[in-house]
MDAnalysis code that builds the backbone (N, CA, C; Angstrom):
import MDAnalysis as mda
import numpy as np

u = mda.Universe.empty(480, n_residues=160, atom_resindex=np.repeat(np.arange(160), 3), trajectory=True)
u.add_TopologyAttr("name", ["N", "CA", "C"] * 160)
u.add_TopologyAttr("resid", np.arange(1, 161))
u.add_TopologyAttr("resname", ["UNK", "UNK", "UNK", "UNK", "UNK", "UNK", "UNK", "UNK", "UNK", "UNK", "UNK", "UNK", "UNK", "UNK", "UNK", "UNK", "UNK", "UNK", "UNK", "UNK", "UNK", "UNK", "UNK", "UNK", "UNK", "UNK", "UNK", "UNK", "UNK", "UNK", "UNK", "UNK", "UNK", "UNK", "UNK", "UNK", "UNK", "UNK", "UNK", "UNK", "UNK", "UNK", "UNK", "UNK", "UNK", "UNK", "UNK", "UNK", "UNK", "UNK", "UNK", "UNK", "UNK", "UNK", "UNK", "UNK", "UNK", "UNK", "UNK", "UNK", "UNK", "UNK", "UNK", "UNK", "UNK", "UNK", "UNK", "UNK", "UNK", "UNK", "UNK", "UNK", "UNK", "UNK", "UNK", "UNK", "UNK", "UNK", "UNK", "UNK", "UNK", "UNK", "UNK", "UNK", "UNK", "UNK", "UNK", "UNK", "UNK", "UNK", "UNK", "UNK", "UNK", "UNK", "UNK", "UNK", "UNK", "UNK", "UNK", "UNK", "UNK", "UNK", "UNK", "UNK", "UNK", "UNK", "UNK", "UNK", "UNK", "UNK", "UNK", "UNK", "UNK", "UNK", "UNK", "UNK", "UNK", "UNK", "UNK", "UNK", "UNK", "UNK", "UNK", "UNK", "UNK", "UNK", "UNK", "UNK", "UNK", "UNK", "UNK", "UNK", "UNK", "UNK", "UNK", "UNK", "UNK", "UNK", "UNK", "UNK", "UNK", "UNK", "UNK", "UNK", "UNK", "UNK", "UNK", "UNK", "UNK", "UNK", "UNK", "UNK", "UNK", "UNK", "UNK", "UNK", "UNK", "UNK", "UNK", "UNK"])
u.atoms.positions = np.array([
    [0.839, -1.236, 0.111],
    [-0.025, 0.117, -0.013],
    [1.035, 1.384, 0.036],
    [0.539, 2.391, -0.749],
    [1.199, 3.572, -0.778],
    [0.843, 4.534, 0.338],
    [1.700, 5.047, 1.056],
    [1.442, 6.119, 1.962],
    [0.616, 7.259, 1.258],
    [-0.421, 7.621, 1.958],
    [-1.185, 8.654, 1.477],
    [-0.834, 9.936, 2.007],
    [0.088, 9.938, 3.013],
    [0.677, 11.359, 3.536],
    [2.189, 11.225, 3.845],
    [2.921, 12.273, 3.657],
    [4.279, 12.224, 4.020],
    [4.757, 12.488, 5.509],
    [5.444, 11.675, 6.138],
    [5.918, 12.000, 7.317],
    [6.519, 13.527, 7.468],
    [7.463, 13.618, 6.505],
    [8.056, 14.989, 6.309],
    [7.156, 16.303, 6.285],
    [5.847, 16.063, 6.012],
    [5.072, 17.217, 6.005],
    [4.384, 17.505, 7.167],
    [4.714, 16.716, 8.243],
    [3.956, 16.874, 9.568],
    [4.807, 17.906, 10.478],
    [4.021, 18.726, 11.231],
    [4.636, 19.754, 11.968],
    [4.803, 19.451, 13.400],
    [5.755, 19.657, 14.045],
    [5.878, 19.390, 15.493],
    [6.869, 20.368, 16.028],
    [6.772, 20.734, 17.362],
    [7.800, 21.607, 17.752],
    [8.705, 20.923, 18.750],
    [10.050, 21.396, 19.098],
    [10.905, 20.795, 19.960],
    [10.421, 21.215, 21.372],
    [11.069, 20.525, 22.393],
    [10.765, 20.872, 23.773],
    [10.868, 22.282, 24.207],
    [11.810, 23.099, 23.459],
    [12.022, 24.380, 23.509],
    [11.050, 25.372, 22.770],
    [10.137, 24.727, 22.038],
    [9.230, 25.418, 21.316],
    [9.707, 25.843, 19.949],
    [10.748, 25.363, 19.514],
    [11.244, 25.717, 18.140],
    [10.423, 24.547, 17.148],
    [10.035, 25.127, 15.918],
    [9.717, 24.007, 15.002],
    [10.602, 23.152, 14.631],
    [10.257, 21.809, 14.432],
    [11.251, 20.830, 13.902],
    [10.880, 20.410, 12.398],
    [11.875, 20.657, 11.460],
    [11.647, 20.361, 10.165],
    [11.935, 18.826, 9.914],
    [11.060, 17.924, 9.900],
    [11.208, 16.426, 9.767],
    [11.992, 16.155, 8.561],
    [11.731, 16.931, 7.363],
    [12.185, 16.655, 6.008],
    [13.649, 16.931, 6.044],
    [14.262, 17.677, 7.042],
    [15.753, 17.848, 7.232],
    [16.351, 16.418, 7.675],
    [15.619, 15.522, 8.032],
    [16.187, 14.228, 8.333],
    [16.116, 13.196, 7.197],
    [15.741, 13.472, 5.932],
    [15.847, 12.648, 4.938],
    [17.135, 12.140, 4.612],
    [17.289, 10.820, 4.363],
    [18.663, 10.207, 4.182],
    [19.138, 9.513, 5.470],
    [18.316, 9.698, 6.621],
    [18.712, 9.125, 7.860],
    [17.503, 8.257, 8.317],
    [17.644, 7.268, 9.183],
    [16.459, 6.531, 9.761],
    [15.968, 7.436, 10.967],
    [14.934, 7.358, 11.406],
    [14.342, 8.027, 12.531],
    [13.759, 6.904, 13.467],
    [14.065, 7.180, 14.816],
    [13.420, 6.469, 15.805],
    [12.526, 7.262, 16.567],
    [11.290, 7.088, 16.612],
    [10.330, 7.978, 17.367],
    [9.740, 7.255, 18.495],
    [9.826, 7.929, 19.768],
    [9.660, 7.003, 21.038],
    [8.866, 8.011, 21.976],
    [7.671, 7.678, 22.235],
    [6.894, 8.447, 23.381],
    [7.478, 8.203, 24.664],
    [7.844, 9.264, 25.416],
    [8.650, 9.082, 26.646],
    [7.832, 9.727, 27.849],
    [8.420, 9.174, 28.961],
    [7.848, 9.640, 30.353],
    [8.914, 9.599, 31.301],
    [8.966, 10.507, 32.330],
    [9.987, 10.572, 33.138],
    [9.661, 9.721, 34.535],
    [8.512, 9.340, 34.772],
    [8.097, 8.662, 35.981],
    [7.695, 7.332, 35.637],
    [8.160, 6.624, 34.582],
    [7.662, 5.365, 34.090],
    [8.725, 4.288, 34.504],
    [8.119, 2.851, 34.597],
    [8.992, 1.682, 34.836],
    [10.089, 1.642, 33.776],
    [9.722, 2.163, 32.449],
    [10.646, 1.958, 31.305],
    [11.668, 3.219, 31.213],
    [11.403, 4.223, 32.040],
    [12.253, 5.463, 32.043],
    [13.827, 5.291, 31.694],
    [14.244, 4.079, 32.553],
    [15.663, 3.822, 32.140],
    [16.167, 3.634, 30.705],
    [15.018, 3.503, 29.754],
    [15.361, 3.261, 28.317],
    [15.924, 4.542, 27.710],
    [15.939, 5.618, 28.510],
    [16.392, 6.863, 27.986],
    [17.988, 6.505, 27.817],
    [18.560, 5.732, 28.897],
    [19.878, 5.475, 28.690],
    [20.384, 4.577, 27.352],
    [19.367, 3.684, 27.104],
    [19.616, 2.890, 25.773],
    [19.456, 3.854, 24.585],
    [18.427, 4.673, 24.647],
    [18.099, 5.654, 23.425],
    [19.391, 6.487, 23.245],
    [19.918, 6.968, 24.349],
    [21.145, 7.931, 24.071],
    [22.352, 6.920, 23.736],
    [22.559, 5.699, 24.039],
    [23.541, 4.822, 23.521],
    [23.275, 4.516, 22.002],
    [22.013, 4.294, 21.702],
    [21.768, 4.125, 20.430],
    [22.087, 5.396, 19.393],
    [21.625, 6.352, 19.934],
    [21.781, 7.798, 19.193],
    [23.505, 8.003, 19.229],
    [24.131, 7.757, 20.076],
    [25.639, 7.862, 20.094],
    [26.388, 6.956, 19.127],
    [25.891, 5.804, 19.243],
    [26.562, 4.763, 18.157],
    [26.159, 5.038, 16.697],
    [24.909, 5.272, 16.527],
    [24.413, 5.470, 14.985],
    [24.072, 6.942, 14.607],
    [24.627, 7.923, 15.272],
    [24.040, 9.324, 14.944],
    [24.409, 9.791, 13.470],
    [25.259, 9.024, 12.837],
    [25.595, 9.490, 11.351],
    [24.550, 9.057, 10.484],
    [23.600, 8.094, 11.007],
    [22.623, 7.617, 10.208],
    [21.289, 7.404, 10.832],
    [21.130, 7.902, 12.206],
    [19.824, 7.657, 12.803],
    [19.548, 8.832, 13.649],
    [18.335, 9.410, 13.618],
    [17.835, 10.514, 14.425],
    [17.058, 9.832, 15.475],
    [17.193, 10.088, 16.781],
    [16.170, 9.605, 17.737],
    [15.408, 10.945, 18.228],
    [14.120, 10.606, 18.387],
    [13.332, 11.769, 18.725],
    [12.465, 11.283, 19.787],
    [12.508, 11.840, 21.025],
    [11.714, 11.537, 22.275],
    [10.504, 12.427, 22.031],
    [9.360, 11.764, 22.325],
    [8.224, 12.516, 22.405],
    [7.332, 12.450, 23.757],
    [7.595, 13.374, 24.470],
    [6.883, 13.233, 25.942],
    [5.358, 13.392, 25.739],
    [4.924, 12.347, 26.757],
    [3.455, 12.098, 26.563],
    [2.983, 11.908, 28.176],
    [1.747, 12.425, 28.569],
    [1.343, 12.149, 29.872],
    [0.002, 11.283, 29.873],
    [-0.148, 10.690, 28.795],
    [-1.458, 9.800, 28.739],
    [-1.396, 8.383, 29.362],
    [-0.402, 7.983, 29.792],
    [-0.200, 6.732, 30.373],
    [0.093, 6.654, 31.827],
    [-0.878, 6.582, 32.829],
    [-0.612, 6.757, 34.241],
    [-0.187, 8.019, 34.599],
    [-0.355, 9.148, 33.786],
    [0.057, 10.487, 34.447],
    [1.490, 10.527, 34.831],
    [2.411, 9.817, 33.897],
    [3.826, 9.544, 34.333],
    [4.706, 10.626, 33.600],
    [4.232, 11.651, 33.055],
    [4.947, 12.642, 32.483],
    [4.339, 13.971, 32.872],
    [4.284, 14.255, 34.178],
    [3.589, 15.661, 34.618],
    [4.347, 16.831, 34.299],
    [5.617, 16.760, 34.183],
    [6.418, 17.947, 34.127],
    [6.290, 18.996, 32.997],
    [6.640, 20.164, 33.190],
    [6.766, 21.104, 32.190],
    [7.824, 20.965, 31.367],
    [7.858, 21.543, 30.160],
    [8.991, 21.443, 29.263],
    [10.426, 21.547, 29.780],
    [10.530, 22.593, 30.722],
    [11.770, 22.843, 31.273],
    [12.182, 21.772, 32.404],
    [11.180, 21.273, 33.043],
    [11.384, 20.164, 33.907],
    [11.780, 18.841, 33.200],
    [11.003, 18.505, 32.120],
    [11.327, 17.320, 31.387],
    [12.745, 17.506, 30.818],
    [13.061, 18.616, 30.171],
    [14.563, 18.772, 29.642],
    [15.630, 18.617, 30.681],
    [15.423, 19.193, 31.850],
    [16.313, 19.161, 32.918],
    [16.418, 17.575, 33.477],
    [15.392, 16.953, 33.677],
    [15.313, 15.576, 34.117],
    [16.273, 14.742, 33.092],
    [15.852, 14.733, 31.731],
    [16.554, 13.989, 30.655],
    [18.020, 14.240, 30.762],
    [18.484, 15.539, 30.826],
    [19.921, 15.871, 30.772],
    [20.658, 15.421, 31.959],
    [20.147, 15.769, 33.136],
    [20.732, 15.485, 34.235],
    [20.780, 13.965, 34.754],
    [19.725, 13.346, 34.485],
    [19.604, 11.760, 34.873],
    [20.312, 10.841, 33.612],
    [20.231, 11.203, 32.528],
    [20.486, 10.252, 31.363],
    [21.293, 10.918, 30.303],
    [21.866, 12.192, 30.559],
    [22.610, 12.965, 29.513],
    [21.980, 13.002, 28.267],
    [20.689, 13.041, 28.093],
    [20.043, 12.919, 26.776],
    [20.482, 14.261, 25.958],
    [21.022, 13.926, 24.675],
    [21.376, 14.922, 23.818],
    [20.469, 14.873, 22.440],
    [19.809, 13.736, 22.329],
    [18.884, 13.512, 21.209],
    [17.583, 14.597, 21.305],
    [17.069, 14.715, 20.126],
    [16.021, 15.561, 19.902],
    [14.742, 15.088, 20.856],
    [14.236, 16.166, 21.651],
    [13.043, 15.918, 22.288],
    [11.960, 16.905, 21.748],
    [10.631, 16.501, 21.485],
    [9.681, 17.304, 21.142],
    [8.679, 17.948, 22.430],
    [8.018, 18.789, 21.928],
    [6.859, 19.263, 22.883],
    [6.081, 18.018, 23.381],
    [5.400, 18.206, 24.616],
    [4.514, 17.177, 25.023],
    [3.305, 17.121, 24.400],
    [3.072, 15.799, 23.832],
    [1.640, 15.694, 22.956],
    [0.974, 14.446, 23.452],
    [-0.282, 14.416, 22.788],
    [-1.140, 13.262, 22.977],
    [-0.745, 12.263, 21.937],
    [-0.668, 10.935, 22.361],
    [-0.255, 10.025, 21.239],
    [-1.376, 9.105, 20.872],
    [-2.546, 9.236, 21.486],
    [-3.779, 8.604, 21.218],
    [-5.018, 9.435, 21.512],
    [-6.126, 8.827, 21.023],
    [-7.425, 9.788, 21.539],
    [-7.642, 11.011, 20.574],
    [-8.839, 11.692, 20.983],
    [-9.239, 12.791, 20.163],
    [-8.211, 13.802, 19.884],
    [-7.359, 13.977, 20.782],
    [-6.330, 15.160, 20.540],
    [-4.943, 14.541, 20.104],
    [-5.043, 13.430, 19.518],
    [-3.855, 12.693, 18.958],
    [-3.049, 13.646, 17.849],
    [-1.744, 13.752, 18.420],
    [-0.959, 14.593, 17.430],
    [-0.763, 14.092, 15.962],
    [-0.755, 14.883, 14.964],
    [-0.811, 14.408, 13.628],
    [0.464, 13.592, 13.386],
    [1.495, 13.544, 14.092],
    [2.813, 12.658, 13.989],
    [2.339, 11.265, 14.370],
    [1.561, 11.206, 15.421],
    [1.181, 9.819, 15.962],
    [-0.036, 9.241, 15.053],
    [-0.959, 10.306, 14.482],
    [-1.880, 9.818, 13.512],
    [-1.301, 9.037, 12.291],
    [-0.205, 9.699, 11.733],
    [0.532, 9.133, 10.788],
    [1.232, 7.746, 11.137],
    [1.980, 7.730, 12.329],
    [2.588, 6.457, 12.747],
    [1.669, 5.424, 13.077],
    [0.348, 5.613, 13.520],
    [-0.541, 4.457, 13.754],
    [-1.664, 4.294, 12.849],
    [-1.607, 4.981, 11.665],
    [-2.542, 4.662, 10.617],
    [-1.974, 4.223, 9.298],
    [-2.520, 2.926, 8.957],
    [-1.961, 2.328, 7.808],
    [-2.502, 3.322, 6.582],
    [-3.631, 3.831, 6.695],
    [-4.142, 4.701, 5.453],
    [-3.129, 5.921, 5.170],
    [-2.571, 6.407, 6.334],
    [-1.640, 7.348, 6.128],
    [0.031, 6.955, 5.718],
    [0.356, 5.931, 6.580],
    [1.757, 5.537, 6.533],
    [1.982, 4.286, 5.532],
    [0.859, 3.897, 5.030],
    [0.991, 2.746, 3.966],
    [1.480, 1.376, 4.412],
    [1.781, 1.311, 5.663],
    [2.508, 0.229, 6.199],
    [1.597, -0.676, 7.164],
    [1.231, -0.120, 8.214],
    [0.428, -0.843, 9.317],
    [-0.176, 0.210, 10.234],
    [-1.449, -0.342, 10.777],
    [-2.005, 0.313, 11.791],
    [-1.565, -0.250, 13.138],
    [-1.489, 0.637, 14.150],
    [-1.171, 0.119, 15.626],
    [-1.829, 1.127, 16.569],
    [-1.653, 0.821, 17.856],
    [-2.217, 1.750, 18.783],
    [-0.992, 1.799, 19.720],
    [-0.858, 3.099, 20.344],
    [0.240, 3.206, 21.259],
    [-0.269, 2.598, 22.695],
    [0.538, 1.419, 23.175],
    [-0.035, 0.876, 24.397],
    [0.523, 1.437, 25.687],
    [1.818, 2.069, 25.604],
    [2.286, 2.603, 26.808],
    [3.439, 3.433, 26.521],
    [4.039, 3.849, 27.424],
    [5.270, 4.933, 27.292],
    [6.299, 3.992, 26.751],
    [7.154, 4.500, 25.913],
    [8.395, 3.970, 25.286],
    [8.172, 3.070, 24.295],
    [6.905, 3.282, 23.602],
    [6.736, 2.470, 22.299],
    [7.475, 2.972, 21.186],
    [8.172, 2.232, 20.287],
    [9.040, 2.759, 19.452],
    [8.799, 2.729, 17.843],
    [8.902, 3.693, 17.137],
    [8.530, 3.476, 15.675],
    [9.941, 3.894, 14.946],
    [10.091, 3.136, 13.988],
    [11.431, 3.157, 13.177],
    [10.952, 3.485, 11.683],
    [11.620, 4.505, 11.271],
    [11.358, 4.991, 9.898],
    [12.536, 4.997, 9.070],
    [12.396, 4.756, 7.794],
    [13.599, 4.592, 6.848],
    [14.020, 5.885, 6.437],
    [15.215, 6.010, 5.560],
    [15.785, 7.028, 5.056],
    [14.980, 7.801, 4.096],
    [13.709, 7.301, 3.605],
    [13.035, 7.973, 2.855],
    [11.610, 8.308, 3.400],
    [11.607, 8.142, 4.722],
    [10.153, 8.460, 5.373],
    [9.319, 7.481, 5.412],
    [9.571, 6.151, 5.271],
    [8.565, 4.979, 5.263],
    [8.642, 4.408, 6.556],
    [7.640, 3.927, 7.029],
    [7.565, 3.190, 8.414],
    [8.320, 1.907, 8.105],
    [9.198, 1.500, 8.888],
    [9.731, 0.067, 8.821],
    [9.023, -0.766, 9.723],
    [8.842, -0.326, 11.025],
    [8.098, -1.347, 12.036],
    [7.788, -0.506, 13.361],
    [7.302, -1.037, 14.286],
    [7.008, -0.443, 15.524],
    [7.262, -1.592, 16.574],
    [7.738, -1.230, 17.784],
    [8.077, -2.033, 18.853],
    [7.469, -1.579, 20.301],
    [6.870, -2.545, 20.884],
    [6.305, -2.230, 22.196],
    [7.476, -1.875, 23.281],
    [6.943, -1.376, 24.239],
    [7.845, -0.876, 25.375],
    [8.851, -1.691, 25.956],
    [8.455, -3.161, 25.882],
    [9.431, -4.083, 26.474],
    [10.623, -4.281, 25.527],
    [10.632, -3.695, 24.409],
    [11.732, -3.898, 23.480],
    [12.704, -2.772, 23.917],
    [13.930, -3.303, 24.246],
    [15.082, -2.214, 24.500],
    [15.389, -1.554, 23.185],
    [15.815, -0.260, 23.420],
    [16.155, 0.491, 22.364],
    [17.405, -0.179, 21.687],
    [18.262, -0.872, 22.327],
    [19.399, -1.451, 21.718],
    [19.166, -3.059, 21.252],
    [17.909, -3.337, 21.258],
    [17.701, -4.802, 21.010],
    [17.919, -4.965, 19.385],
    [18.385, -6.270, 19.064],
    [18.733, -6.528, 17.554],
    [17.465, -6.270, 16.707],
    [16.224, -6.288, 17.334],
    [14.996, -6.060, 16.440],
    [15.165, -4.724, 15.654],
    [15.832, -3.692, 16.508],
    [15.981, -2.407, 16.054],
    [17.437, -2.329, 15.281],
    [18.355, -2.648, 16.054],
    [19.770, -2.461, 15.440],
    [20.087, -3.062, 14.193],
    [19.333, -4.288, 13.912],
    [19.509, -4.981, 12.688],
    [19.322, -4.012, 11.506],
    [18.414, -3.068, 11.723],
    [17.934, -2.017, 10.667],
    [19.155, -0.901, 10.453],
    [19.927, -0.978, 11.369],
    [21.071, 0.260, 11.336],
    [22.330, -0.166, 10.955],
    [22.576, -1.356, 10.727],
    [23.946, -1.862, 10.453],
    [24.240, -1.398, 9.090],
])
């Protein structure tokens, strides 16, 4: 199935409020992960940073804070940024806090979770730290539930 919308046309802002131009990432894979600071999976920030450090020449990691699962991301943009830097040394891109499901679902997550839009598969975001891997041309490769470590071979096999 052909994607009916381009990932690169979607608008989202960084955690500091600056617009992110997703099309500037053409030619690199993108791993998009909904994050939360007070989750049992929060330690995955470490693996995401390791993945970013290892593959940053060919991979962009984008953390997307979300407070929809157990209220585990209650912080402000400043608090989230501070938490990520101080506790996990996060240097990869973080977006504004958004909804990843429901009636206020951000357009990025509408694209990621809708086969009609992405041309590959439909999914629902089950919990924090669900991961979506995009290829160098903006096509969805696959998605991985929270239990999949960022450094799992399920993901890294696509980065070799």
